[in-house]
C-alpha positions in Angstrom: -13.2 -73.4 46.5 -12.2 -70.5 44.3 -11.0 -70.7 40.7 -8.2 -68.3 39.7 -6.7 -67.5 36.4 -2.9 -67.7 35.9 -1.0 -66.7 32.8 0.5 -70.0 31.8 -0.6 -72.5 29.2 -1.1 -76.2 29.8 2.0 -78.3 30.5 1.2 -80.7 27.7 2.6 -78.2 25.2 5.9 -78.1 27.1 6.1 -81.9 27.1 6.0 -81.8 23.3 9.1 -79.6 23.3 10.9 -81.9 25.7 10.2 -84.8 23.4 11.8 -82.9 20.6 14.9 -82.1 22.7 17.5 -84.9 22.4 19.2 -83.9 25.6 22.8 -84.0 24.5 23.3 -80.3 24.0 26.2 -81.1 21.7 26.4 -79.1 18.5 26.7 -81.1 15.3 27.7 -79.9 11.9 24.6 -78.2 10.3 22.9 -80.4 7.8 20.6 -79.4 4.9 18.3 -76.5 5.6 15.0 -77.5 7.1 12.8 -76.2 9.9 15.1 -77.8 12.5 18.5 -77.8 10.7 20.8 -75.6 8.7 22.1 -72.1 9.3 20.0 -69.0 9.9 21.1 -65.4 10.1 18.9 -63.1 12.1 19.1 -59.3 12.7 18.0 -58.2 16.1 17.7 -54.8 17.8 20.5 -54.7 20.3 18.2 -53.8 23.2 16.6 -57.2 22.8 19.8 -59.2 23.0 19.0 -60.8 26.4 15.7 -62.1 25.1 17.0 -63.6 21.8 20.0 -65.2 23.5 17.6 -67.2 25.7 15.6 -68.3 22.6 18.6 -69.3 20.5 20.3 -71.2 23.4 17.3 -73.4 24.0 16.3 -73.8 20.3 19.8 -75.0 19.4 19.9 -77.3 22.4 16.6 -78.9 21.2 17.7 -79.1 17.6 21.5 -79.7 17.5 21.6 -79.5 13.7 20.4 -75.9 13.7 22.7 -72.9 13.9 21.2 -69.5 14.5 23.6 -66.6 14.0 22.4 -63.3 15.5 23.6 -59.8 14.7 22.8 -57.3 17.4 22.5 -53.9 15.7 20.3 -50.8 15.9 16.6 -51.1 14.9 16.9 -49.4 11.5 19.8 -51.6 10.5 17.9 -54.7 11.5 15.1 -53.8 9.2 17.5 -52.8 6.4 19.2 -56.3 6.7 15.8 -57.9 6.2 15.0 -55.7 3.3 18.4 -56.4 1.6 18.1 -60.1 2.1 21.1 -60.3 4.4 18.9 -61.7 7.2 15.7 -63.8 6.9 14.5 -63.0 10.3 14.5 -59.6 12.2 13.5 -58.8 15.7 12.6 -55.1 16.0 10.8 -52.4 18.0 8.7 -51.5 15.0 6.6 -53.5 12.5 7.2 -53.2 8.8 5.5 -50.4 7.0 3.0 -51.2 4.1 5.6 -49.9 1.7 8.3 -52.2 3.1 6.0 -55.1 2.8 5.3 -54.2 -0.8 9.0 -54.1 -1.6 9.5 -57.5 -0.1 6.6 -58.9 -2.0 8.1 -57.6 -5.3 11.2 -59.6 -4.4 9.1 -62.7 -3.8 9.8 -62.5 -0.1 6.5 -62.7 1.8 6.9 -61.4 5.4 5.1 -62.9 8.4 5.1 -60.6 11.4 4.0 -61.2 14.9 4.3 -59.2 18.2 6.3 -61.6 20.4 6.5 -59.4 23.5 5.7 -56.2 25.2 8.8 -54.5 26.5 9.1 -51.8 29.1 11.7 -49.0 29.2 13.2 -49.1 32.7 14.7 -45.9 34.3 17.7 -46.8 36.4 19.7 -44.6 38.8 22.5 -45.1 41.3 21.5 -46.9 44.5 22.4 -43.8 46.5 19.8 -41.7 44.6 17.2 -40.7 47.2 14.5 -39.5 44.7 11.5 -41.7 45.3 9.8 -41.7 41.9 9.3 -39.7 38.6 6.3 -38.9 36.5 6.4 -39.2 32.8 6.4 -35.4 32.5 9.3 -35.0 34.9 11.2 -37.6 32.9 10.5 -35.7 29.7 11.7 -32.5 31.3 14.9 -34.2 32.3 15.5 -35.4 28.8 14.8 -32.1 27.2 16.8 -30.0 29.7 13.9 -28.2 31.4 15.0 -29.9 34.6 18.8 -30.1 35.0 19.3 -30.7 38.7 17.8 -33.3 41.0 16.8 -30.8 43.7 14.3 -29.4 41.2 12.4 -32.6 41.7 12.9 -33.5 45.4 14.9 -32.5 48.4 18.4 -34.0 47.6 22.1 -33.1 47.3 22.7 -35.1 44.1 23.3 -32.0 42.0 23.4 -31.9 38.2 21.5 -34.6 36.3 23.4 -36.7 33.7 21.4 -38.8 31.3 22.9 -42.0 29.7 21.7 -44.0 26.7 23.3 -46.9 24.9 23.9 -45.4 21.5 22.4 -42.7 19.2 20.7 -45.1 16.8 19.1 -47.3 19.5 15.4 -48.0 19.6 15.4 -46.8 23.3 16.5 -43.4 22.0 13.7 -43.5 19.3 11.1 -44.4 21.9 12.3 -41.6 24.2 12.0 -39.0 21.4 8.7 -40.2 20.1 6.8 -41.3 23.2 8.3 -39.4 26.1 9.6 -36.1 24.6 6.9 -35.7 22.0 9.5 -35.0 19.3 11.6 -32.5 21.2 15.4 -32.5 21.1 17.7 -34.0 23.8 19.4 -31.6 26.3 23.2 -31.1 26.3 23.5 -33.3 29.4 22.3 -36.4 27.5 25.0 -38.7 26.0 25.5 -42.1 24.4 27.6 -44.4 26.5 28.2 -46.9 23.6 26.4 -50.1 24.9 24.0 -51.3 27.5 26.9 -52.4 29.7 28.3 -48.9 29.6 25.0 -47.5 30.6 25.0 -49.7 33.7 28.7 -48.8 34.5 27.9 -45.1 34.3 24.9 -45.4 36.6 26.8 -47.5 39.1 29.7 -45.1 39.2 27.9 -41.7 39.3 25.4 -40.8 42.0 23.8 -38.2 39.7 23.3 -40.4 36.6 20.1 -41.8 35.2 19.9 -44.3 32.4 17.1 -45.8 30.2 17.3 -49.5 29.2 15.0 -52.3 28.1 13.5 -54.1 31.1 15.1 -57.4 30.2 18.5 -55.9 31.1 17.5 -55.4 34.7 15.4 -58.6 35.2 16.6 -61.9 36.4 14.5 -64.9 37.2 16.1 -66.3 40.3 15.2 -69.8 39.4 16.8 -69.8 36.0 19.6 -67.3 36.0 22.3 -69.7 36.8 20.9 -72.8 35.2 22.5 -74.8 32.4 20.6 -74.9 29.1 19.5 -78.4 29.9 17.9 -77.2 33.2 16.3 -74.2 31.5 14.7 -76.5 29.0 13.3 -78.8 31.7 11.7 -75.8 33.4 9.4 -75.4 30.4 7.7 -78.7 31.6 6.5 -77.1 34.8 3.1 -75.5 34.7 3.8 -72.5 36.9 4.5 -68.9 36.6 7.9 -67.2 36.9 8.8 -64.8 39.7 11.1 -62.1 38.2 13.2 -59.9 40.3 15.3 -56.9 39.4 19.1 -56.6 39.6 20.3 -55.1 42.9 23.4 -53.1 41.8 21.2 -50.3 40.4 18.0 -48.7 41.6 15.0 -49.1 39.3 13.0 -45.9 39.5 9.2 -46.2 40.0 7.4 -44.2 37.3 3.9 -42.7 37.4 1.5 -41.3 34.9 1.1 -37.6 34.9 -2.4 -37.7 36.3 -1.6 -40.4 39.0 0.1 -40.4 42.4 0.7 -44.1 42.1 4.2 -44.9 40.8 5.2 -48.4 39.9 8.3 -50.3 38.7 8.1 -52.2 35.4 6.9 -55.6 36.7 5.1 -57.8 34.2 1.7 -57.3 35.9 2.0 -53.5 35.6 3.1 -53.8 32.0 0.1 -56.1 31.3 -2.5 -53.8 32.8 -1.0 -50.6 31.5 -0.2 -49.1 34.9 3.5 -48.8 34.0 3.4 -46.1 31.3 6.7 -46.7 29.4 6.1 -49.8 27.2 6.5 -50.8 23.6 6.0 -53.9 21.4 8.7 -56.3 20.2 8.1 -57.7 16.7 9.5 -60.7 14.9 9.5 -60.6 11.1 10.1 -63.7 9.1 10.7 -63.8 5.3 11.9 -67.4 5.1 10.4 -70.0 2.8 8.1 -72.7 4.0 10.0 -75.5 5.6 13.1 -73.4 6.2 15.0 -72.9 9.5 13.7 -69.3 9.5 10.1 -70.7 9.7 11.1 -73.2 12.3 12.8 -70.6 14.6 9.9 -68.2 14.1 7.4 -71.0 15.0 9.5 -71.8 18.2 9.7 -68.2 19.4 5.9 -67.7 18.9 5.0 -71.0 20.5 4.1 -71.7 24.1 7.7 -72.7 24.8 9.3 -69.6 23.2 6.8 -67.3 24.9 7.5 -68.9 28.3 11.2 -68.2 27.8 10.4 -64.6 27.1 8.5 -64.4 30.3 11.6 -65.4 32.3 13.4 -62.3 30.9 11.0 -59.9 32.6 9.1 -58.7 29.5 5.5 -59.6 28.9 5.0 -62.3 26.3 3.0 -61.3 23.3 0.7 -64.3 23.8 -0.6 -64.5 27.3 -1.7 -68.1 28.0 -4.1 -68.8 30.7 -5.1 -71.8 32.8 -7.6 -72.4 35.5 -6.4 -73.5 38.9 -8.3 -74.3 42.1 -7.4 -72.5 45.3 -8.8 -73.9 48.5 
């Protein structure tokens, strides 16, 4: 009999959540502000929209007197909203700097920050793209214009490369500049489509296009994608792992490190062990008062239940829970 470790916490924590969920799913008028009622404005990096929508949907189902109002904006604007007091919670790709924390303290706003997930940057291409994989160096050369045609990388008739991002101020762009391109400038064949949806449309329509997106945009848990919020909440009771697949209308390009011949796609296991090289942290920052809805929502997202919801979006939860199972 072999004991194996799986990355899921005990089911008893999920049962606690289910006891808190009243099961009606009907929104009532928000009452006075508490950890489970009132209205909360949060500012979220737009590349993490899919993740936060899951969290808000289940949280509001469990606590019908709570109303969480998200604004999906660029990473810098999300932090600015927190600093200006327009939002009490921010979800960002970067933590606060010591100076930003000091400014908040001077305003009597004491920030609590936690890494809630590890996201991967997925490289997507048209399904007809016959290039098998890319190294980090090759991706950098595409973004900086050193490589402009697909046949410079592999035998193909795809022609000129066209690179697509969501928008100029996105955290995906910042990650590409800082972590892939080492501060170099983008080539002239790189353009901003306007939104994540537009990135996908461009890649679907153009055989020569390549796009960079957060991994939650190409992930879909086949067991929860079409579930109602009631059904999604009940899945948190099950003590099992999720099996995430990627969408089929685009091709997810395997990426390899420069010193490796082994290219992988951004599956959670490869994000966890570092085999997939394009990854970044997702931070949740809370400046709400003790007992406020900001604190309640922060506690939910960082709890077992909130972390398991994050797991269904394809990113790696910030807190990896383990349990022992016996395998005959």
